[in-house]
C-alpha positions in Angstrom: 135.3 127.3 84.9 132.0 129.2 85.6 130.5 129.1 89.1 127.2 129.6 90.6 127.0 133.1 91.5 127.6 133.8 95.0 125.5 137.1 96.6 125.7 138.8 99.9 121.8 137.9 100.8 122.8 136.1 103.5 123.6 139.5 105.1 119.8 140.5 105.0 117.8 138.2 107.7 114.8 137.1 108.4 112.8 139.2 110.8 111.4 136.8 113.1 109.2 138.7 115.3 107.5 140.1 112.1 103.7 138.7 111.1 104.8 138.5 107.7 105.6 134.6 106.8 109.0 133.7 106.7 108.8 132.3 103.4 107.7 135.0 102.2 110.3 137.3 103.7 113.0 135.0 101.6 110.9 135.7 98.5 111.5 139.3 98.8 114.6 138.9 99.8 115.4 137.0 96.9 114.0 138.7 94.0 115.3 142.4 95.5 118.7 140.6 94.6 117.5 139.3 91.2 116.4 143.2 90.6 119.3 144.6 91.9 121.5 142.4 89.4 123.2 140.6 91.9 121.9 137.0 90.3 121.3 137.8 86.9 119.1 135.8 83.7 120.9 132.4 83.5 122.3 132.3 87.2 121.4 129.5 89.5 120.3 130.8 93.0 122.5 128.7 95.8 120.6 125.0 96.8 118.2 124.7 99.2 120.8 123.3 101.5 122.8 126.4 101.5 119.8 128.9 101.8 118.2 126.6 104.8 121.8 127.2 106.9 122.1 131.3 105.8 118.8 132.3 106.9 118.1 128.8 109.8 115.0 128.0 107.6 113.4 124.4 107.5 114.0 123.2 103.6 110.0 123.2 103.5 110.0 127.1 104.0 112.9 127.0 101.3 110.8 125.6 98.9 107.7 127.3 99.4 110.2 130.8 98.7 111.1 129.6 95.7 107.5 128.1 94.5 106.2 131.9 94.9 109.6 133.2 93.2 108.6 130.6 90.1 104.8 131.6 90.7 106.3 135.1 90.1 108.2 134.4 86.6 111.7 135.2 87.9 112.9 131.8 88.4 112.4 128.3 86.9 112.6 125.3 88.3 114.3 122.1 87.1 113.7 118.9 89.5 117.5 117.8 90.5 119.5 121.0 89.6 117.9 124.1 91.2 116.1 127.6 90.5 117.5 129.0 87.2 117.1 132.7 87.1 115.1 133.7 83.9 114.1 137.0 82.2 109.9 137.1 82.7 109.6 138.0 79.4 111.2 135.1 78.1 108.8 132.5 79.5 108.7 128.9 78.3 105.5 127.5 77.0 102.6 130.8 77.0 99.2 130.5 76.7 98.3 134.1 75.3 99.6 136.0 77.6 98.5 139.3 77.5 95.1 138.5 77.3 92.5 135.7 78.6 92.4 132.9 76.0 88.1 133.3 76.7 88.1 136.6 75.1 89.5 135.7 71.8 86.3 133.7 71.6 84.2 137.5 71.7 86.4 139.7 69.9 87.5 137.9 67.0 85.3 135.0 66.7 81.8 136.5 67.5 80.7 134.5 70.1 78.5 135.3 72.9 79.7 134.8 76.4 77.9 134.9 79.1 78.8 134.4 83.1 76.8 133.3 86.1 78.6 134.2 89.6 78.7 131.5 91.6 80.7 132.9 94.7 81.9 137.2 94.9 83.3 137.7 98.5 86.6 138.1 100.7 87.8 135.1 102.2 91.5 133.1 103.3 92.9 131.8 100.2 94.8 128.0 100.0 97.7 128.4 100.6 99.0 127.8 96.7 97.0 130.8 96.4 98.4 132.8 98.7 102.0 132.2 98.2 101.3 133.2 94.4 99.6 136.5 95.8 102.6 137.0 98.4 99.9 137.6 101.4 100.0 136.2 104.2 98.2 132.5 105.0 95.6 134.9 107.7 95.5 137.8 104.9 91.9 138.0 103.5 92.3 138.4 99.1 89.0 138.7 97.1 87.5 135.3 96.0 85.5 135.0 92.2 84.2 132.0 91.0 82.4 131.7 87.9 80.3 129.1 85.2 80.9 131.0 82.1 78.7 130.1 78.9 79.4 130.7 75.3 76.6 130.8 72.9 74.4 129.3 75.2 76.1 126.4 76.2 78.6 126.1 79.5 82.1 126.1 79.1 83.9 126.3 81.8 84.2 126.8 85.3 86.5 129.4 87.2 88.2 130.8 90.4 89.9 134.3 90.2 91.9 134.9 93.6 92.4 138.3 92.9 94.1 141.0 95.5 91.6 142.7 98.1 92.1 145.8 96.8 90.5 144.9 93.5 87.5 143.9 95.6 85.2 147.9 94.7 86.6 147.7 91.5 85.1 144.3 90.5 81.9 144.2 92.9 81.1 147.7 91.1 82.0 146.9 87.6 79.3 145.2 84.6 81.3 141.6 85.6 78.3 141.3 88.0 75.8 141.6 85.4 77.6 138.5 84.2 78.6 140.7 80.9 82.0 141.8 80.4 85.2 140.6 80.5 87.3 140.8 83.9 90.5 141.5 82.2 89.3 144.7 80.6 87.8 146.1 83.8 91.4 145.2 85.5 93.4 146.5 82.6 91.0 150.1 83.0 91.7 150.7 86.3 95.5 150.2 85.5 96.3 146.4 86.0 96.7 145.6 82.6 98.9 141.9 82.5 102.6 142.5 81.9 103.2 139.3 82.2 101.9 135.9 82.9 102.8 132.2 83.5 99.8 130.1 82.4 100.1 126.0 82.2 97.7 123.3 80.7 97.0 119.8 82.2 94.5 117.3 81.1 91.9 116.5 84.2 88.5 114.0 85.0 85.7 116.0 86.5 84.6 115.5 90.0 81.2 115.6 91.1 81.7 119.0 91.4 82.2 119.7 88.6 80.4 117.2 86.7 77.5 119.0 88.0 78.7 122.4 87.1 79.9 121.6 83.7 77.3 119.2 82.4 79.6 116.6 81.7 79.1 113.2 83.0 81.4 112.1 85.7 85.5 111.9 85.5 85.0 113.2 81.7 88.5 114.8 81.0 88.5 118.9 81.1 91.6 120.7 80.7 92.5 122.7 83.7 94.1 126.3 83.3 95.9 127.4 85.8 97.9 131.2 85.7 99.0 134.3 87.3 99.9 137.0 85.8 101.6 140.3 87.2 101.6 143.8 86.3 104.7 146.0 84.6 106.0 146.5 88.8 105.9 142.7 88.7 103.4 142.7 91.6 100.8 139.5 91.3 97.4 140.7 91.2 95.7 137.7 90.2 95.9 133.7 90.2 93.5 131.4 88.6 92.6 128.2 87.7 90.0 127.4 85.0 88.2 124.3 84.2 87.6 123.6 80.5 85.0 121.9 78.2 87.5 121.3 75.0 84.6 120.1 73.0 83.1 123.5 73.5 86.5 125.9 73.6 89.4 126.0 71.3 92.7 126.2 73.9 94.8 128.1 71.9 98.9 127.8 72.3 102.0 130.1 72.0 105.0 128.6 72.5 108.4 129.9 72.8 111.2 127.5 73.9 113.5 128.6 77.3 117.0 128.9 76.2 119.1 126.1 75.9 121.2 125.6 79.8 123.2 122.5 78.6 126.7 122.4 78.6 128.3 125.1 76.6 125.5 127.5 76.3 125.1 130.9 77.4 124.5 130.4 81.0 127.2 131.4 83.7 125.6 129.4 86.8 126.7 125.4 86.7 123.4 123.5 88.5 123.6 123.0 92.1 124.1 119.2 92.6 122.4 119.2 96.0 119.6 121.3 94.7 115.6 120.8 94.3 114.3 116.8 95.0 111.0 116.8 93.6 
C-alpha cells in the first residue's frame, strides 16, 4: 500500500531568536524539501497536527505556512485532506498566466488604456499580501493603486503589492504618467512572470468601489486576485483588481488538475487529519 511521503524536515528547527516570522521559516523549510525532491509532485505533506508537534508551533501558524506555500504555487490545499504537492507549471484554472489580462485589450483589440495613480508608496502590507510575498509583518513593500480606463470608460481598480526593491523601477518608469504596461516594465527590469496563480470571484461593490468605478452601490464586480513569481520561484507581485465586467472581457484558460482519486498516479494517501477549512 502506498504511504504518505516521509521527511526528515523536523531535523531543521525553527530559529526562535530570529526576527523572521515562524510561518515564513516553516514555509521556507518545507519548500526547500520540495525543491530537493524529498516531497515530489503528488505527495501529501505531513498533516497539520504532525507539523505542529514536530516544530512546537500553533496550528494557526502552520496553516499560515501552508497558505503561503499555496500562494507560491507549491501545494494545493484540499479541504479535509491536506496539502498536496503540485507542479507549479500545472496549476488548475488559469487566467492568462504569462501576461496581464488587461494587456490583451491593448495589444490585440487596439483599445486605448489609461491609468490614474491613486497611491504609490512604501507601506506595511496586509497579512495576506505579506504572506504571499514572504515578507515579515513589519517589513515594507511597494504599494501601487491605480484606477484604469478603457477607451475613456472606467474599467477597473487595482492594488499591486510588490517587493520594495521594485519601488524605484516603477516610480521612474512610464507607469507614473498613466501610460504603459506594468507587466512590460517589470519584465524589462528582469522580473518576467514565469508562473502565476490567479482566481476570480463575483463581489458586490462597496461604497468606496462604487465611487471609484462609477457604479451603483452593491453592483456586481469581478475580483481578480493573483500571485506572480519569477523563474527562481520568488514571488514579486500580489495584486487585487476589481473589474467592471460590462467594460472588460476576461478570458479564462482552463487546465484540470491531475486526478487525485483512488488509482491515480499520486503516491500519497490523503491524510485523515488534514486541513479542516
